N, CA, C and O atoms as a GROMACS GRO file, in nm:
protein
  636
    1MET      N    1   0.085  -0.118   0.000
    1MET     CA    2   0.000   0.000   0.000
    1MET      C    3   0.090   0.124   0.000
    1MET      O    4   0.182   0.135   0.081
    2SER      N    5   0.063   0.216  -0.090
    2SER     CA    6   0.141   0.339  -0.098
    2SER      C    7   0.103   0.431   0.018
    2SER      O    8  -0.014   0.444   0.053
    3THR      N    9   0.204   0.493   0.076
    3THR     CA   10   0.178   0.583   0.188
    3THR      C   11   0.201   0.729   0.149
    3THR      O   12   0.202   0.816   0.236
    4ALA      N   13   0.220   0.756   0.020
    4ALA     CA   14   0.238   0.894  -0.023
    4ALA      C   15   0.102   0.965  -0.025
    4ALA      O   16   0.008   0.919  -0.089
    5THR      N   17   0.095   1.075   0.044
    5THR     CA   18  -0.026   1.158   0.050
    5THR      C   19   0.019   1.303   0.036
    5THR      O   20   0.138   1.331   0.046
    6PRO      N   21  -0.073   1.395   0.014
    6PRO     CA   22  -0.031   1.536   0.014
    6PRO      C   23   0.040   1.574   0.144
    6PRO      O   24   0.130   1.658   0.143
    7ALA      N   25   0.000   1.514   0.255
    7ALA     CA   26   0.063   1.545   0.384
    7ALA      C   27   0.207   1.495   0.388
    7ALA      O   28   0.297   1.569   0.427
    8THR      N   29   0.230   1.370   0.349
    8THR     CA   30   0.366   1.317   0.354
    8THR      C   31   0.454   1.384   0.248
    8THR      O   32   0.574   1.402   0.268
    9ARG      N   33   0.395   1.421   0.135
    9ARG     CA   34   0.472   1.494   0.034
    9ARG      C   35   0.514   1.632   0.086
    9ARG      O   36   0.624   1.678   0.058
   10ALA      N   37   0.426   1.698   0.163
   10ALA     CA   38   0.461   1.827   0.224
   10ALA      C   39   0.576   1.810   0.324
   10ALA      O   40   0.665   1.894   0.330
   11LEU      N   41   0.572   1.703   0.401
   11LEU     CA   42   0.680   1.676   0.497
   11LEU      C   43   0.810   1.647   0.424
   11LEU      O   44   0.916   1.696   0.463
   12ASP      N   45   0.802   1.566   0.318
   12ASP     CA   46   0.922   1.535   0.238
   12ASP      C   47   0.979   1.663   0.177
   12ASP      O   48   1.100   1.686   0.181
   13ALA      N   49   0.892   1.746   0.120
   13ALA     CA   50   0.936   1.870   0.055
   13ALA      C   51   1.004   1.964   0.154
   13ALA      O   52   1.096   2.038   0.118
   14ALA      N   53   0.959   1.961   0.280
   14ALA     CA   54   1.019   2.046   0.383
   14ALA      C   55   1.147   1.986   0.440
   14ALA      O   56   1.216   2.048   0.521
   15LYS      N   57   1.178   1.864   0.395
   15LYS     CA   58   1.300   1.793   0.439
   15LYS      C   59   1.307   1.775   0.591
   15LYS      O   60   1.412   1.792   0.653
   16VAL      N   61   1.191   1.740   0.650
   16VAL     CA   62   1.189   1.710   0.793
   16VAL      C   63   1.184   1.558   0.811
   16VAL      O   64   1.126   1.486   0.730
   17ALA      N   65   1.245   1.513   0.918
   17ALA     CA   66   1.244   1.370   0.949
   17ALA      C   67   1.109   1.332   1.008
   17ALA      O   68   1.058   1.401   1.096
   18PHE      N   69   1.052   1.223   0.959
   18PHE     CA   70   0.928   1.172   1.015
   18PHE      C   71   0.919   1.023   0.988
   18PHE      O   72   0.984   0.970   0.898
   19GLU      N   73   0.838   0.956   1.069
   19GLU     CA   74   0.816   0.812   1.056
   19GLU      C   75   0.671   0.789   1.017
   19GLU      O   76   0.580   0.844   1.079
   20ARG      N   77   0.649   0.707   0.915
   20ARG     CA   78   0.513   0.668   0.876
   20ARG      C   79   0.469   0.551   0.964
   20ARG      O   80   0.545   0.456   0.985
   21ILE      N   81   0.346   0.557   1.014
   21ILE     CA   82   0.291   0.450   1.095
   21ILE      C   83   0.155   0.413   1.038
   21ILE      O   84   0.063   0.495   1.038
   22GLU      N   85   0.142   0.292   0.988
   22GLU     CA   86   0.014   0.248   0.934
   22GLU      C   87  -0.057   0.159   1.035
   22GLU      O   88   0.006   0.086   1.112
   23TYR      N   89  -0.188   0.166   1.035
   23TYR     CA   90  -0.269   0.082   1.123
   23TYR      C   91  -0.400   0.050   1.053
   23TYR      O   92  -0.434   0.114   0.953
   24ASP      N   93  -0.472  -0.048   1.105
   24ASP     CA   94  -0.600  -0.085   1.046
   24ASP      C   95  -0.708   0.011   1.094
   24ASP      O   96  -0.753   0.004   1.209
   25TYR      N   97  -0.747   0.100   1.006
   25TYR     CA   98  -0.854   0.196   1.036
   25TYR      C   99  -0.987   0.123   1.036
   25TYR      O  100  -1.016   0.046   0.944
   26VAL      N  101  -1.066   0.145   1.138
   26VAL     CA  102  -1.199   0.084   1.147
   26VAL      C  103  -1.302   0.195   1.131
   26VAL      O  104  -1.311   0.285   1.214
   27ALA      N  105  -1.379   0.187   1.025
   27ALA     CA  106  -1.482   0.289   0.998
   27ALA      C  107  -1.588   0.288   1.108
   27ALA      O  108  -1.616   0.185   1.168
   28GLY      N  109  -1.646   0.405   1.132
   28GLY     CA  110  -1.756   0.416   1.227
   28GLY      C  111  -1.712   0.434   1.371
   28GLY      O  112  -1.795   0.436   1.461
   29GLN      N  113  -1.582   0.449   1.394
   29GLN     CA  114  -1.533   0.472   1.530
   29GLN      C  115  -1.581   0.609   1.578
   29GLN      O  116  -1.584   0.705   1.501
   30ASP      N  117  -1.618   0.616   1.703
   30ASP     CA  118  -1.664   0.741   1.761
   30ASP      C  119  -1.547   0.836   1.787
   30ASP      O  120  -1.554   0.954   1.753
   31LYS      N  121  -1.444   0.786   1.847
   31LYS     CA  122  -1.328   0.867   1.883
   31LYS      C  123  -1.208   0.816   1.803
   31LYS      O  124  -1.131   0.732   1.850
   32ILE      N  125  -1.194   0.869   1.683
   32ILE     CA  126  -1.094   0.820   1.588
   32ILE      C  127  -0.952   0.832   1.644
   32ILE      O  128  -0.872   0.740   1.629
   33GLY      N  129  -0.921   0.944   1.710
   33GLY     CA  130  -0.788   0.964   1.765
   33GLY      C  131  -0.753   0.860   1.871
   33GLY      O  132  -0.641   0.809   1.874
   34LEU      N  133  -0.848   0.830   1.958
   34LEU     CA  134  -0.824   0.729   2.062
   34LEU      C  135  -0.810   0.591   2.000
   34LEU      O  136  -0.728   0.510   2.045
   35HIS      N  137  -0.888   0.563   1.897
   35HIS     CA  138  -0.876   0.436   1.825
   35HIS      C  139  -0.737   0.424   1.762
   35HIS      O  140  -0.673   0.320   1.771
   36ALA      N  141  -0.690   0.532   1.699
   36ALA     CA  142  -0.557   0.531   1.636
   36ALA      C  143  -0.449   0.508   1.741
   36ALA      O  144  -0.358   0.429   1.719
   37ALA      N  145  -0.458   0.577   1.855
   37ALA     CA  146  -0.359   0.561   1.962
   37ALA      C  147  -0.353   0.415   2.008
   37ALA      O  148  -0.245   0.359   2.024
   38ALA      N  149  -0.470   0.355   2.030
   38ALA     CA  150  -0.474   0.215   2.073
   38ALA      C  151  -0.417   0.124   1.965
   38ALA      O  152  -0.344   0.029   1.995
   39ALA      N  153  -0.451   0.151   1.840
   39ALA     CA  154  -0.408   0.065   1.730
   39ALA      C  155  -0.256   0.067   1.711
   39ALA      O  156  -0.197  -0.034   1.671
   40ILE      N  157  -0.192   0.180   1.740
   40ILE     CA  158  -0.046   0.187   1.722
   40ILE      C  159   0.029   0.171   1.854
   40ILE      O  160   0.152   0.176   1.856
   41GLY      N  161  -0.044   0.151   1.964
   41GLY     CA  162   0.018   0.130   2.094
   41GLY      C  163   0.086   0.253   2.150
   41GLY      O  164   0.191   0.244   2.215
   42ALA      N  165   0.026   0.369   2.125
   42ALA     CA  166   0.085   0.495   2.171
   42ALA      C  167  -0.002   0.560   2.278
   42ALA      O  168  -0.122   0.534   2.286
   43ASP      N  169   0.059   0.644   2.358
   43ASP     CA  170  -0.012   0.720   2.460
   43ASP      C  171  -0.106   0.819   2.390
   43ASP      O  172  -0.062   0.894   2.303
   44PRO      N  173  -0.235   0.820   2.425
   44PRO     CA  174  -0.329   0.913   2.361
   44PRO      C  175  -0.287   1.060   2.372
   44PRO      O  176  -0.328   1.142   2.290
   45ALA      N  177  -0.208   1.095   2.472
   45ALA     CA  178  -0.163   1.233   2.488
   45ALA      C  179  -0.062   1.273   2.381
   45ALA      O  180  -0.045   1.392   2.352
   46GLU      N  181   0.008   1.173   2.321
   46GLU     CA  182   0.105   1.206   2.216
   46GLU      C  183   0.047   1.190   2.075
   46GLU      O  184   0.108   1.232   1.977
   47VAL      N  185  -0.071   1.129   2.066
   47VAL     CA  186  -0.139   1.113   1.937
   47VAL      C  187  -0.239   1.228   1.925
   47VAL      O  188  -0.337   1.235   1.999
   48LEU      N  189  -0.212   1.319   1.831
   48LEU     CA  190  -0.293   1.439   1.819
   48LEU      C  191  -0.398   1.424   1.710
   48LEU      O  192  -0.374   1.363   1.606
   49LYS      N  193  -0.515   1.480   1.737
   49LYS     CA  194  -0.623   1.478   1.637
   49LYS      C  195  -0.631   1.615   1.572
   49LYS      O  196  -0.609   1.718   1.636
   50THR      N  197  -0.665   1.614   1.444
   50THR     CA  198  -0.675   1.736   1.365
   50THR      C  199  -0.822   1.771   1.349
   50THR      O  200  -0.900   1.692   1.294
   51LEU      N  201  -0.861   1.888   1.397
   51LEU     CA  202  -1.000   1.931   1.392
   51LEU      C  203  -1.012   2.059   1.310
   51LEU      O  204  -0.940   2.156   1.333
   52MET      N  205  -1.102   2.058   1.215
   52MET     CA  206  -1.125   2.177   1.134
   52MET      C  207  -1.235   2.258   1.200
   52MET      O  208  -1.340   2.206   1.236
   53VAL      N  209  -1.209   2.386   1.214
   53VAL     CA  210  -1.300   2.477   1.282
   53VAL      C  211  -1.326   2.599   1.195
   53VAL      O  212  -1.258   2.621   1.095
   54GLU      N  213  -1.424   2.677   1.236
   54GLU     CA  214  -1.450   2.806   1.173
   54GLU      C  215  -1.444   2.910   1.283
   54GLU      O  216  -1.513   2.900   1.384
   55VAL      N  217  -1.359   3.011   1.262
   55VAL     CA  218  -1.344   3.120   1.358
   55VAL      C  219  -1.393   3.248   1.291
   55VAL      O  220  -1.339   3.292   1.189
   56ASP      N  221  -1.496   3.305   1.349
   56ASP     CA  222  -1.564   3.419   1.287
   56ASP      C  223  -1.597   3.390   1.141
   56ASP      O  224  -1.587   3.477   1.054
   57GLY      N  225  -1.637   3.264   1.115
   57GLY     CA  226  -1.678   3.222   0.982
   57GLY      C  227  -1.566   3.185   0.887
   57GLY      O  228  -1.592   3.147   0.773
   58LYS      N  229  -1.440   3.195   0.933
   58LYS     CA  230  -1.325   3.163   0.847
   58LYS      C  231  -1.263   3.030   0.890
   58LYS      O  232  -1.261   3.000   1.010
   59PRO      N  233  -1.213   2.950   0.795
   59PRO     CA  234  -1.158   2.819   0.830
   59PRO      C  235  -1.026   2.828   0.904
   59PRO      O  236  -0.945   2.919   0.881
   60ALA      N  237  -1.005   2.733   0.994
   60ALA     CA  238  -0.880   2.719   1.068
   60ALA      C  239  -0.867   2.573   1.110
   60ALA      O  240  -0.961   2.494   1.097
   61CYS      N  241  -0.751   2.538   1.160
   61CYS     CA  242  -0.722   2.400   1.198
   61CYS      C  243  -0.667   2.399   1.340
   61CYS      O  244  -0.576   2.475   1.373
   62ALA      N  245  -0.724   2.313   1.425
   62ALA     CA  246  -0.680   2.298   1.563
   62ALA      C  247  -0.631   2.155   1.582
   62ALA      O  248  -0.698   2.060   1.542
   63VAL      N  249  -0.513   2.138   1.644
   63VAL     CA  250  -0.453   2.006   1.662
   63VAL      C  251  -0.431   1.986   1.812
   63VAL      O  252  -0.355   2.059   1.876
   64ILE      N  253  -0.501   1.886   1.866
   64ILE     CA  254  -0.499   1.864   2.011
   64ILE      C  255  -0.481   1.715   2.043
   64ILE      O  256  -0.506   1.630   1.957
   65PRO      N  257  -0.439   1.682   2.166
   65PRO     CA  258  -0.427   1.541   2.204
   65PRO      C  259  -0.560   1.468   2.186
   65PRO      O  260  -0.667   1.524   2.210
   66SER      N  261  -0.550   1.343   2.144
   66SER     CA  262  -0.670   1.266   2.112
   66SER      C  263  -0.757   1.238   2.235
   66SER      O  264  -0.874   1.203   2.220
   67ASP      N  265  -0.702   1.253   2.355
   67ASP     CA  266  -0.780   1.228   2.475
   67ASP      C  267  -0.835   1.357   2.536
   67ASP      O  268  -0.881   1.357   2.650
   68CYS      N  269  -0.830   1.466   2.461
   68CYS     CA  270  -0.877   1.596   2.511
   68CYS      C  271  -0.995   1.648   2.430
   68CYS      O  272  -1.026   1.597   2.322
   69THR      N  273  -1.061   1.750   2.484
   69THR     CA  274  -1.174   1.814   2.419
   69THR      C  275  -1.137   1.958   2.387
   69THR      O  276  -1.076   2.028   2.467
   70LEU      N  277  -1.176   2.001   2.269
   70LEU     CA  278  -1.149   2.137   2.223
   70LEU      C  279  -1.239   2.236   2.297
   70LEU      O  280  -1.358   2.211   2.317
   71SER      N  281  -1.182   2.349   2.337
   71SER     CA  282  -1.259   2.458   2.396
   71SER      C  283  -1.281   2.562   2.287
   71SER      O  284  -1.185   2.624   2.240
   72MET      N  285  -1.404   2.583   2.247
   72MET     CA  286  -1.432   2.679   2.140
   72MET      C  287  -1.396   2.822   2.182
   72MET      O  288  -1.355   2.902   2.098
   73LYS      N  289  -1.410   2.852   2.309
   73LYS     CA  290  -1.373   2.984   2.359
   73LYS      C  291  -1.222   3.005   2.343
   73LYS      O  292  -1.178   3.112   2.300
   74LYS      N  293  -1.142   2.902   2.376
   74LYS     CA  294  -0.997   2.913   2.363
   74LYS      C  295  -0.955   2.913   2.216
   74LYS      O  296  -0.859   2.981   2.180
   75VAL      N  297  -1.025   2.839   2.132
   75VAL     CA  298  -0.995   2.838   1.988
   75VAL      C  299  -1.017   2.978   1.931
   75VAL      O  300  -0.933   3.030   1.857
   76ALA      N  301  -1.130   3.039   1.964
   76ALA     CA  302  -1.157   3.175   1.916
   76ALA      C  303  -1.045   3.269   1.959
   76ALA      O  304  -0.995   3.347   1.878
   77ALA      N  305  -1.006   3.262   2.086
   77ALA     CA  306  -0.899   3.348   2.137
   77ALA      C  307  -0.767   3.320   2.066
   77ALA      O  308  -0.692   3.413   2.035
   78ALA      N  309  -0.737   3.192   2.041
   78ALA     CA  310  -0.611   3.154   1.977
   78ALA      C  311  -0.596   3.215   1.838
   78ALA      O  312  -0.486   3.248   1.795
   79PHE      N  313  -0.708   3.230   1.768
   79PHE     CA  314  -0.706   3.283   1.633
   79PHE      C  315  -0.749   3.430   1.628
   79PHE      O  316  -0.771   3.485   1.520
   80GLY      N  317  -0.762   3.494   1.744
   80GLY     CA  318  -0.799   3.635   1.749
   80GLY      C  319  -0.940   3.661   1.700
   80GLY      O  320  -0.967   3.764   1.637
   81ALA      N  321  -1.030   3.568   1.727
   81ALA     CA  322  -1.168   3.579   1.680
   81ALA      C  323  -1.263   3.594   1.799
   81ALA      O  324  -1.224   3.577   1.915
   82LYS      N  325  -1.387   3.625   1.769
   82LYS     CA  326  -1.490   3.637   1.873
   82LYS      C  327  -1.562   3.505   1.897
   82LYS      O  328  -1.603   3.476   2.010
   83ALA      N  329  -1.577   3.424   1.791
   83ALA     CA  330  -1.652   3.299   1.804
   83ALA      C  331  -1.586   3.189   1.722
   83ALA      O  332  -1.520   3.215   1.622
   84ALA      N  333  -1.604   3.065   1.766
   84ALA     CA  334  -1.552   2.949   1.695
   84ALA      C  335  -1.655   2.838   1.701
   84ALA      O  336  -1.732   2.827   1.796
   85ALA      N  337  -1.656   2.756   1.597
   85ALA     CA  338  -1.745   2.641   1.589
   85ALA      C  339  -1.677   2.532   1.507
   85ALA      O  340  -1.590   2.560   1.426
   86MET      N  341  -1.719   2.408   1.529
   86MET     CA  342  -1.667   2.298   1.448
   86MET      C  343  -1.714   2.317   1.304
   86MET      O  344  -1.826   2.361   1.280
   87MET      N  345  -1.629   2.284   1.211
   87MET     CA  346  -1.664   2.291   1.069
   87MET      C  347  -1.738   2.162   1.033
   87MET      O  348  -1.697   2.054   1.074
   88PRO      N  349  -1.847   2.172   0.957
   88PRO     CA  350  -1.916   2.049   0.914
   88PRO      C  351  -1.819   1.958   0.839
   88PRO      O  352  -1.733   2.005   0.764
   89ALA      N  353  -1.834   1.827   0.858
   89ALA     CA  354  -1.743   1.729   0.800
   89ALA      C  355  -1.731   1.742   0.648
   89ALA      O  356  -1.621   1.736   0.594
   90ASP      N  357  -1.844   1.759   0.579
   90ASP     CA  358  -1.837   1.766   0.433
   90ASP      C  359  -1.759   1.889   0.387
   90ASP      O  360  -1.686   1.883   0.288
   91LYS      N  361  -1.775   1.999   0.457
   91LYS     CA  362  -1.701   2.120   0.424
   91LYS      C  363  -1.551   2.102   0.453
   91LYS      O  364  -1.467   2.146   0.375
   92ALA      N  365  -1.519   2.035   0.564
   92ALA     CA  366  -1.379   2.009   0.600
   92ALA      C  367  -1.313   1.922   0.493
   92ALA      O  368  -1.197   1.945   0.457
   93GLU      N  369  -1.384   1.824   0.443
   93GLU     CA  370  -1.329   1.736   0.340
   93GLU      C  371  -1.303   1.813   0.210
   93GLU      O  372  -1.199   1.796   0.147
   94ARG      N  373  -1.398   1.896   0.170
   94ARG     CA  374  -1.380   1.976   0.047
   94ARG      C  375  -1.263   2.073   0.061
   94ARG      O  376  -1.184   2.088  -0.032
   95LEU      N  377  -1.252   2.137   0.175
   95LEU     CA  378  -1.149   2.238   0.198
   95LEU      C  379  -1.009   2.177   0.205
   95LEU      O  380  -0.914   2.232   0.149
   96THR      N  381  -0.997   2.064   0.275
   96THR     CA  382  -0.864   2.006   0.299
   96THR      C  383  -0.820   1.909   0.189
   96THR      O  384  -0.701   1.892   0.165
   97GLY      N  385  -0.917   1.846   0.122
   97GLY     CA  386  -0.883   1.742   0.026
   97GLY      C  387  -0.863   1.607   0.092
   97GLY      O  388  -0.826   1.510   0.026
   98PHE      N  389  -0.888   1.599   0.223
   98PHE     CA  390  -0.875   1.474   0.298
   98PHE      C  391  -1.013   1.428   0.345
   98PHE      O  392  -1.105   1.509   0.359
   99HIS      N  393  -1.027   1.296   0.369
   99HIS     CA  394  -1.150   1.243   0.427
   99HIS      C  395  -1.143   1.258   0.579
   99HIS      O  396  -1.035   1.253   0.636
  100THR      N  397  -1.259   1.276   0.644
  100THR     CA  398  -1.259   1.279   0.790
  100THR      C  399  -1.201   1.146   0.839
  100THR      O  400  -1.224   1.041   0.779
  101GLY      N  401  -1.125   1.153   0.946
  101GLY     CA  402  -1.052   1.036   0.994
  101GLY      C  403  -0.914   1.030   0.930
  101GLY      O  404  -0.832   0.946   0.967
  102GLY      N  405  -0.889   1.119   0.835
  102GLY     CA  406  -0.760   1.123   0.767
  102GLY      C  407  -0.711   1.264   0.744
  102GLY      O  408  -0.618   1.286   0.666
  103ILE      N  409  -0.773   1.361   0.810
  103ILE     CA  410  -0.733   1.501   0.792
  103ILE      C  411  -0.602   1.529   0.864
  103ILE      O  412  -0.587   1.497   0.982
  104SER      N  413  -0.511   1.588   0.792
  104SER     CA  414  -0.379   1.622   0.846
  104SER      C  415  -0.362   1.775   0.844
  104SER      O  416  -0.421   1.842   0.760
  105PRO      N  417  -0.282   1.829   0.934
  105PRO     CA  418  -0.253   1.972   0.927
  105PRO      C  419  -0.151   2.006   0.818
  105PRO      O  420  -0.124   2.123   0.792
  106PHE      N  421  -0.094   1.903   0.756
  106PHE     CA  422   0.007   1.921   0.652
  106PHE      C  423  -0.052   1.890   0.514
  106PHE      O  424  -0.127   1.794   0.499
  107GLY      N  425  -0.018   1.970   0.416
  107GLY     CA  426  -0.056   1.940   0.278
  107GLY      C  427  -0.203   1.957   0.245
  107GLY      O  428  -0.252   1.894   0.151
  108GLN      N  429  -0.273   2.039   0.320
  108GLN     CA  430  -0.415   2.061   0.290
  108GLN      C  431  -0.429   2.133   0.156
  108GLN      O  432  -0.343   2.211   0.117
  109LYS      N  433  -0.539   2.104   0.088
  109LYS     CA  434  -0.565   2.164  -0.043
  109LYS      C  435  -0.563   2.316  -0.036
  109LYS      O  436  -0.506   2.383  -0.122
  110LYS      N  437  -0.626   2.370   0.068
  110LYS     CA  438  -0.626   2.515   0.089
  110LYS      C  439  -0.559   2.540   0.224
  110LYS      O  440  -0.605   2.491   0.327
  111ARG      N  441  -0.452   2.615   0.224
  111ARG     CA  442  -0.380   2.643   0.348
  111ARG      C  443  -0.463   2.734   0.438
  111ARG      O  444  -0.513   2.837   0.394
  112VAL      N  445  -0.476   2.696   0.564
  112VAL     CA  446  -0.551   2.774   0.662
  112VAL      C  447  -0.463   2.792   0.786
  112VAL      O  448  -0.366   2.718   0.804
  113PRO      N  449  -0.494   2.888   0.872
  113PRO     CA  450  -0.419   2.903   0.997
  113PRO      C  451  -0.430   2.776   1.082
  113PRO      O  452  -0.535   2.713   1.088
  114VAL      N  453  -0.319   2.740   1.146
  114VAL     CA  454  -0.311   2.618   1.227
  114VAL      C  455  -0.262   2.653   1.366
  114VAL      O  456  -0.172   2.735   1.382
  115ALA      N  457  -0.323   2.591   1.467
  115ALA     CA  458  -0.275   2.604   1.605
  115ALA      C  459  -0.268   2.465   1.667
  115ALA      O  460  -0.360   2.384   1.652
  116PHE      N  461  -0.159   2.438   1.737
  116PHE     CA  462  -0.139   2.314   1.811
  116PHE      C  463  -0.157   2.343   1.959
  116PHE      O  464  -0.118   2.450   2.006
  117GLU      N  465  -0.214   2.249   2.032
  117GLU     CA  466  -0.224   2.262   2.177
  117GLU      C  467  -0.082   2.272   2.234
  117GLU      O  468  -0.001   2.181   2.217
  118ALA      N  469  -0.054   2.384   2.300
  118ALA     CA  470   0.080   2.411   2.351
  118ALA      C  471   0.130   2.302   2.446
  118ALA      O  472   0.247   2.264   2.439
  119ALA      N  473   0.044   2.252   2.533
  119ALA     CA  474   0.085   2.152   2.631
  119ALA      C  475   0.132   2.023   2.564
  119ALA      O  476   0.215   1.951   2.621
  120ALA      N  477   0.081   1.993   2.446
  120ALA     CA  478   0.118   1.869   2.376
  120ALA      C  479   0.256   1.880   2.311
  120ALA      O  480   0.314   1.778   2.274
  121LEU      N  481   0.307   2.001   2.298
  121LEU     CA  482   0.432   2.020   2.227
  121LEU      C  483   0.555   2.007   2.315
  121LEU      O  484   0.667   2.029   2.269
  122GLY      N  485   0.535   1.971   2.441
  122GLY     CA  486   0.648   1.952   2.532
  122GLY      C  487   0.710   1.815   2.522
  122GLY      O  488   0.809   1.787   2.590
  123GLN      N  489   0.656   1.730   2.439
  123GLN     CA  490   0.708   1.594   2.424
  123GLN      C  491   0.818   1.590   2.318
  123GLN      O  492   0.828   1.680   2.234
  124ALA      N  493   0.900   1.487   2.322
  124ALA     CA  494   1.007   1.473   2.224
  124ALA      C  495   0.950   1.453   2.084
  124ALA      O  496   1.002   1.508   1.986
  125GLN      N  497   0.843   1.375   2.074
  125GLN     CA  498   0.779   1.350   1.945
  125GLN      C  499   0.627   1.346   1.963
  125GLN      O  500   0.576   1.314   2.070
  126ILE      N  501   0.558   1.378   1.855
  126ILE     CA  502   0.412   1.370   1.852
  126ILE      C  503   0.372   1.286   1.731
  126ILE      O  504   0.451   1.267   1.638
  127VAL      N  505   0.250   1.237   1.734
  127VAL     CA  506   0.196   1.158   1.623
  127VAL      C  507   0.073   1.231   1.571
  127VAL      O  508  -0.017   1.266   1.648
  128VAL      N  509   0.070   1.255   1.440
  128VAL     CA  510  -0.036   1.331   1.375
  128VAL      C  511  -0.083   1.254   1.253
  128VAL      O  512  -0.007   1.175   1.197
  129ASN      N  513  -0.206   1.277   1.210
  129ASN     CA  514  -0.256   1.207   1.092
  129ASN      C  515  -0.168   1.238   0.972
  129ASN      O  516  -0.123   1.351   0.953
  130GLY      N  517  -0.146   1.136   0.891
  130GLY     CA  518  -0.059   1.147   0.774
  130GLY      C  519  -0.132   1.174   0.644
  130GLY      O  520  -0.071   1.168   0.537
  131GLY      N  521  -0.261   1.203   0.651
  131GLY     CA  522  -0.332   1.242   0.530
  131GLY      C  523  -0.424   1.138   0.471
  131GLY      O  524  -0.481   1.159   0.364
  132LYS      N  525  -0.439   1.026   0.539
  132LYS     CA  526  -0.540   0.929   0.499
  132LYS      C  527  -0.573   0.840   0.617
  132LYS      O  528  -0.493   0.825   0.710
  133ARG      N  529  -0.690   0.782   0.612
  133ARG     CA  530  -0.733   0.694   0.720
  133ARG      C  531  -0.636   0.577   0.731
  133ARG      O  532  -0.605   0.510   0.632
  134GLY      N  533  -0.588   0.554   0.852
  134GLY     CA  534  -0.496   0.443   0.876
  134GLY      C  535  -0.350   0.479   0.858
  134GLY      O  536  -0.265   0.390   0.857
  135LEU      N  537  -0.319   0.607   0.844
  135LEU     CA  538  -0.179   0.650   0.831
  135LEU      C  539  -0.152   0.765   0.927
  135LEU      O  540  -0.218   0.868   0.922
  136MET      N  541  -0.054   0.745   1.013
  136MET     CA  542  -0.010   0.849   1.106
  136MET      C  543   0.137   0.878   1.077
  136MET      O  544   0.207   0.796   1.017
  137VAL      N  545   0.183   0.994   1.120
  137VAL     CA  546   0.325   1.028   1.110
  137VAL      C  547   0.375   1.071   1.246
  137VAL      O  548   0.307   1.143   1.320
  138ARG      N  549   0.496   1.026   1.280
  138ARG     CA  550   0.560   1.065   1.407
  138ARG      C  551   0.673   1.161   1.371
  138ARG      O  552   0.756   1.132   1.285
  139LEU      N  553   0.675   1.277   1.439
  139LEU     CA  554   0.777   1.378   1.413
  139LEU      C  555   0.794   1.465   1.536
  139LEU      O  556   0.719   1.452   1.633
  140THR      N  557   0.891   1.554   1.531
  140THR     CA  558   0.911   1.643   1.646
  140THR      C  559   0.807   1.755   1.641
  140THR      O  560   0.758   1.790   1.534
  141PRO      N  561   0.773   1.809   1.756
  141PRO     CA  562   0.680   1.922   1.758
  141PRO      C  563   0.733   2.040   1.676
  141PRO      O  564   0.656   2.109   1.609
  142GLU      N  565   0.863   2.062   1.680
  142GLU     CA  566   0.922   2.173   1.604
  142GLU      C  567   0.898   2.155   1.455
  142GLU      O  568   0.864   2.250   1.384
  143ALA      N  569   0.917   2.033   1.406
  143ALA     CA  570   0.895   2.005   1.264
  143ALA      C  571   0.748   2.025   1.229
  143ALA      O  572   0.716   2.080   1.123
  144ALA      N  573   0.659   1.981   1.316
  144ALA     CA  574   0.515   1.996   1.290
  144ALA      C  575   0.478   2.144   1.280
  144ALA      O  576   0.402   2.182   1.190
  145LEU      N  577   0.530   2.226   1.369
  145LEU     CA  578   0.501   2.369   1.365
  145LEU      C  579   0.558   2.434   1.240
  145LEU      O  580   0.493   2.517   1.177
  146THR      N  581   0.679   2.397   1.204
  146THR     CA  582   0.744   2.454   1.086
  146THR      C  583   0.668   2.421   0.958
  146THR      O  584   0.638   2.511   0.879
  147VAL      N  585   0.636   2.294   0.937
  147VAL     CA  586   0.572   2.253   0.812
  147VAL      C  587   0.429   2.307   0.802
  147VAL      O  588   0.385   2.345   0.694
  148SER      N  589   0.358   2.311   0.914
  148SER     CA  590   0.219   2.358   0.911
  148SER      C  591   0.209   2.510   0.918
  148SER      O  592   0.105   2.568   0.888
  149GLY      N  593   0.318   2.575   0.958
  149GLY     CA  594   0.311   2.719   0.984
  149GLY      C  595   0.229   2.747   1.109
  149GLY      O  596   0.178   2.857   1.128
  150GLY      N  597   0.218   2.646   1.193
  150GLY     CA  598   0.132   2.654   1.310
  150GLY      C  599   0.189   2.731   1.427
  150GLY      O  600   0.309   2.759   1.434
  151LEU      N  601   0.101   2.763   1.518
  151LEU     CA  602   0.134   2.832   1.641
  151LEU      C  603   0.101   2.742   1.759
  151LEU      O  604   0.014   2.656   1.749
  152ALA      N  605   0.171   2.760   1.870
  152ALA     CA  606   0.141   2.689   1.993
  152ALA      C  607   0.044   2.774   2.075
  152ALA      O  608   0.075   2.888   2.108
  153ARG      N  609  -0.071   2.718   2.107
  153ARG     CA  610  -0.174   2.792   2.180
  153ARG      C  611  -0.246   2.700   2.279
  153ARG      O  612  -0.242   2.578   2.265
  154ASP      N  613  -0.312   2.758   2.377
  154ASP     CA  614  -0.396   2.684   2.471
  154ASP      C  615  -0.531   2.664   2.404
  154ASP      O  616  -0.604   2.760   2.378
  155LEU      N  617  -0.565   2.538   2.374
  155LEU     CA  618  -0.686   2.509   2.298
  155LEU      C  619  -0.785   2.414   2.367
  155LEU      O  620  -0.900   2.405   2.324
  156ILE      N  621  -0.742   2.346   2.470
  156ILE     CA  622  -0.829   2.240   2.525
  156ILE      C  623  -0.910   2.286   2.645
  156ILE      O  624  -0.872   2.376   2.720
  157ALA      N  625  -1.024   2.220   2.659
  157ALA     CA  626  -1.113   2.245   2.772
  157ALA      C  627  -1.053   2.184   2.898
  157ALA      O  628  -0.984   2.082   2.891
  158ALA      N  629  -1.078   2.246   3.010
  158ALA     CA  630  -1.032   2.190   3.138
  158ALA      C  631  -1.101   2.055   3.160
  158ALA      O  632  -1.218   2.039   3.126
  159PRO      N  633  -1.028   1.959   3.216
  159PRO     CA  634  -1.087   1.826   3.239
  159PRO      C  635  -1.202   1.827   3.335
  159PRO      O  636  -1.260   1.722   3.363
   0.00000   0.00000   0.00000
C-alpha cells in the first residue's frame, strides 16, 4: 500500500524527518484519535487529532491530544476571533482534500491558519494524521510547527 499523500509529500518537501505508521482503520469509530492511539500502541496524549473549525466564519485548523476536548472559547482566542465552531465534515473534506478520519494539518488543499495545543508540544515527538485513514506520522513538535506554519496555543477544555 502506498503511503504517499499530500501530507507526507509536504513533509518530504520540507525535508523534515518523520516516521510513517500504518494501522487498520476501522470505519464508524466514535473517537478516531483514541482508536488510532490504541491501534499503534501509543499514549493518547502524544497522538494528536486534527479538527477543522471556523473562527468568525473563516476556516482554521486545531490540533490537540486525542484524549482531550477542544474549547471553542480558547480556539476563538487563539485565532484572534470572537466565536468558533466545528466545521461540518463535508465542508472540511472539500477544503482540505482529505476524508474525515484522515485530515492532516500538513498538505491541505487550501492552506488555513493552524494552532497546536501548547501543552502537547512539550514531548520529544508527537503523532499526527498522515493524510489518509490508517496512516499516522511521528515527528518532532518543532517540525510539525514549521511545516504547518502553526502556532502553539492553549486550545483544550479543562478536564
